mmCIF file of the C-alpha atoms, coordinates in Angstrom:
data_MODEL
# 
_entry.id   MODEL 
# 
loop_
_atom_site.group_PDB 
_atom_site.id 
_atom_site.type_symbol 
_atom_site.label_atom_id 
_atom_site.label_alt_id 
_atom_site.label_comp_id 
_atom_site.label_asym_id 
_atom_site.label_entity_id 
_atom_site.label_seq_id 
_atom_site.pdbx_PDB_ins_code 
_atom_site.Cartn_x 
_atom_site.Cartn_y 
_atom_site.Cartn_z 
_atom_site.occupancy 
_atom_site.B_iso_or_equiv 
_atom_site.pdbx_formal_charge 
_atom_site.auth_seq_id 
_atom_site.auth_comp_id 
_atom_site.auth_asym_id 
_atom_site.auth_atom_id 
_atom_site.pdbx_PDB_model_num 
ATOM 1  C CA . MET A 1 1  ? 107.633 68.406  94.485 1.00 0.00 ? 1  MET A CA 1 
ATOM 2  C CA . LEU A 1 2  ? 106.174 71.810  95.341 1.00 0.00 ? 2  LEU A CA 1 
ATOM 3  C CA . ARG A 1 3  ? 109.456 72.709  97.056 1.00 0.00 ? 3  ARG A CA 1 
ATOM 4  C CA . LEU A 1 4  ? 111.331 72.001  93.825 1.00 0.00 ? 4  LEU A CA 1 
ATOM 5  C CA . ILE A 1 5  ? 109.035 74.280  91.810 1.00 0.00 ? 5  ILE A CA 1 
ATOM 6  C CA . VAL A 1 6  ? 109.427 77.060  94.373 1.00 0.00 ? 6  VAL A CA 1 
ATOM 7  C CA . LEU A 1 7  ? 113.182 76.537  94.253 1.00 0.00 ? 7  LEU A CA 1 
ATOM 8  C CA . TYR A 1 8  ? 113.115 76.867  90.447 1.00 0.00 ? 8  TYR A CA 1 
ATOM 9  C CA . LEU A 1 9  ? 111.158 80.121  90.610 1.00 0.00 ? 9  LEU A CA 1 
ATOM 10 C CA . ALA A 1 10 ? 113.440 81.498  93.299 1.00 0.00 ? 10 ALA A CA 1 
ATOM 11 C CA . SER A 1 11 ? 116.536 80.624  91.276 1.00 0.00 ? 11 SER A CA 1 
ATOM 12 C CA . PHE A 1 12 ? 115.236 82.430  88.192 1.00 0.00 ? 12 PHE A CA 1 
ATOM 13 C CA . LEU A 1 13 ? 114.262 85.468  90.257 1.00 0.00 ? 13 LEU A CA 1 
ATOM 14 C CA . LEU A 1 14 ? 117.654 85.537  91.965 1.00 0.00 ? 14 LEU A CA 1 
ATOM 15 C CA . SER A 1 15 ? 119.570 85.269  88.702 1.00 0.00 ? 15 SER A CA 1 
ATOM 16 C CA . LEU A 1 16 ? 117.539 88.030  87.033 1.00 0.00 ? 16 LEU A CA 1 
ATOM 17 C CA . LEU A 1 17 ? 118.042 90.284  90.042 1.00 0.00 ? 17 LEU A CA 1 
ATOM 18 C CA . CYS A 1 18 ? 121.786 89.589  89.993 1.00 0.00 ? 18 CYS A CA 1 
ATOM 19 C CA . PHE A 1 19 ? 122.198 90.723  86.412 1.00 0.00 ? 19 PHE A CA 1 
ATOM 20 C CA . ALA A 1 20 ? 119.857 93.687  86.854 1.00 0.00 ? 20 ALA A CA 1 
ATOM 21 C CA . SER A 1 21 ? 121.818 94.887  89.883 1.00 0.00 ? 21 SER A CA 1 
ATOM 22 C CA . ILE A 1 22 ? 125.123 94.506  88.046 1.00 0.00 ? 22 ILE A CA 1 
ATOM 23 C CA . LYS A 1 23 ? 123.814 96.518  85.103 1.00 0.00 ? 23 LYS A CA 1 
ATOM 24 C CA . ALA A 1 24 ? 122.354 99.185  87.397 1.00 0.00 ? 24 ALA A CA 1 
ATOM 25 C CA . PHE A 1 25 ? 125.606 99.435  89.366 1.00 0.00 ? 25 PHE A CA 1 
ATOM 26 C CA . VAL A 1 26 ? 127.625 99.915  86.183 1.00 0.00 ? 26 VAL A CA 1 
ATOM 27 C CA . MET A 1 27 ? 125.266 102.627 84.976 1.00 0.00 ? 27 MET A CA 1 
ATOM 28 C CA . ILE A 1 28 ? 125.421 104.446 88.327 1.00 0.00 ? 28 ILE A CA 1 
ATOM 29 C CA . PHE A 1 29 ? 129.217 104.112 88.291 1.00 0.00 ? 29 PHE A CA 1 
ATOM 30 C CA . MET A 1 30 ? 129.384 105.684 84.814 1.00 0.00 ? 30 MET A CA 1 
ATOM 31 C CA . VAL A 1 31 ? 127.106 108.575 85.775 1.00 0.00 ? 31 VAL A CA 1 
ATOM 32 C CA . TYR A 1 32 ? 129.013 109.262 88.981 1.00 0.00 ? 32 TYR A CA 1 
ATOM 33 C CA . PHE A 1 33 ? 132.529 109.203 87.558 1.00 0.00 ? 33 PHE A CA 1 
ATOM 34 C CA . TYR A 1 34 ? 131.986 110.417 83.989 1.00 0.00 ? 34 TYR A CA 1 
ATOM 35 C CA . GLY A 1 35 ? 129.013 112.700 84.467 1.00 0.00 ? 35 GLY A CA 1 
ATOM 36 C CA . ASP A 1 36 ? 127.150 111.454 81.408 1.00 0.00 ? 36 ASP A CA 1 
ATOM 37 C CA . ILE A 1 37 ? 123.478 110.642 81.496 1.00 0.00 ? 37 ILE A CA 1 
ATOM 38 C CA . PHE A 1 38 ? 122.854 107.026 80.591 1.00 0.00 ? 38 PHE A CA 1 
ATOM 39 C CA . SER A 1 39 ? 119.464 105.509 80.051 1.00 0.00 ? 39 SER A CA 1 
ATOM 40 C CA . TRP A 1 40 ? 118.210 101.947 80.172 1.00 0.00 ? 40 TRP A CA 1 
ATOM 41 C CA . ALA A 1 41 ? 118.004 100.755 76.557 1.00 0.00 ? 41 ALA A CA 1 
ATOM 42 C CA . SER A 1 42 ? 116.387 97.706  74.991 1.00 0.00 ? 42 SER A CA 1 
ATOM 43 C CA . LYS A 1 43 ? 119.835 96.108  74.676 1.00 0.00 ? 43 LYS A CA 1 
ATOM 44 C CA . ASP A 1 44 ? 120.177 96.364  78.444 1.00 0.00 ? 44 ASP A CA 1 
ATOM 45 C CA . THR A 1 45 ? 116.861 94.613  78.985 1.00 0.00 ? 45 THR A CA 1 
ATOM 46 C CA . ARG A 1 46 ? 117.875 91.878  76.553 1.00 0.00 ? 46 ARG A CA 1 
ATOM 47 C CA . PHE A 1 47 ? 121.225 91.470  78.361 1.00 0.00 ? 47 PHE A CA 1 
ATOM 48 C CA . VAL A 1 48 ? 119.519 91.043  81.729 1.00 0.00 ? 48 VAL A CA 1 
ATOM 49 C CA . LEU A 1 49 ? 116.889 88.626  80.410 1.00 0.00 ? 49 LEU A CA 1 
ATOM 50 C CA . VAL A 1 50 ? 119.213 86.406  78.371 1.00 0.00 ? 50 VAL A CA 1 
ATOM 51 C CA . ASN A 1 51 ? 121.983 86.162  80.920 1.00 0.00 ? 51 ASN A CA 1 
ATOM 52 C CA . GLY A 1 52 ? 119.535 85.884  83.808 1.00 0.00 ? 52 GLY A CA 1 
ATOM 53 C CA . VAL A 1 53 ? 117.716 82.993  82.162 1.00 0.00 ? 53 VAL A CA 1 
ATOM 54 C CA . LEU A 1 54 ? 120.980 81.212  81.384 1.00 0.00 ? 54 LEU A CA 1 
ATOM 55 C CA . LEU A 1 55 ? 122.135 81.554  84.969 1.00 0.00 ? 55 LEU A CA 1 
ATOM 56 C CA . GLY A 1 56 ? 118.686 80.462  86.145 1.00 0.00 ? 56 GLY A CA 1 
ATOM 57 C CA . ILE A 1 57 ? 118.992 77.287  84.097 1.00 0.00 ? 57 ILE A CA 1 
ATOM 58 C CA . VAL A 1 58 ? 122.335 76.552  85.735 1.00 0.00 ? 58 VAL A CA 1 
ATOM 59 C CA . PHE A 1 59 ? 120.784 77.143  89.159 1.00 0.00 ? 59 PHE A CA 1 
ATOM 60 C CA . CYS A 1 60 ? 117.902 74.804  88.245 1.00 0.00 ? 60 CYS A CA 1 
ATOM 61 C CA . VAL A 1 61 ? 120.330 72.043  87.302 1.00 0.00 ? 61 VAL A CA 1 
ATOM 62 C CA . PHE A 1 62 ? 122.083 72.376  90.646 1.00 0.00 ? 62 PHE A CA 1 
ATOM 63 C CA . ALA A 1 63 ? 118.741 72.504  92.484 1.00 0.00 ? 63 ALA A CA 1 
ATOM 64 C CA . THR A 1 64 ? 117.566 69.347  90.725 1.00 0.00 ? 64 THR A CA 1 
ATOM 65 C CA . MET A 1 65 ? 120.794 67.545  91.578 1.00 0.00 ? 65 MET A CA 1 
ATOM 66 C CA . ALA A 1 66 ? 120.494 68.581  95.232 1.00 0.00 ? 66 ALA A CA 1 
ATOM 67 C CA . PHE A 1 67 ? 116.803 67.624  95.364 1.00 0.00 ? 67 PHE A CA 1 
ATOM 68 C CA . VAL A 1 68 ? 117.381 64.196  93.829 1.00 0.00 ? 68 VAL A CA 1 
ATOM 69 C CA . ARG A 1 69 ? 120.415 63.507  96.005 1.00 0.00 ? 69 ARG A CA 1 
ATOM 70 C CA . LYS A 1 70 ? 118.525 64.505  99.161 1.00 0.00 ? 70 LYS A CA 1 
ATOM 71 C CA . LYS A 1 71 ? 115.546 62.315  98.295 1.00 0.00 ? 71 LYS A CA 1 
# 
């Protein structure tokens, strides 16, 4: 059961990092090619949190299915 909880936490961390890295890459891309200075706004934080949590929930469903099937 502890493995499942660790798997849940890892899936949420992975999904948040995925969306944060995508957002950071896009901002770096814009600065490099267009020369404008972009800053991290509250909308960006909301985007990362909402989409990261949604993807984390999907990962948790798959983790639960794999854990139950393996047991």
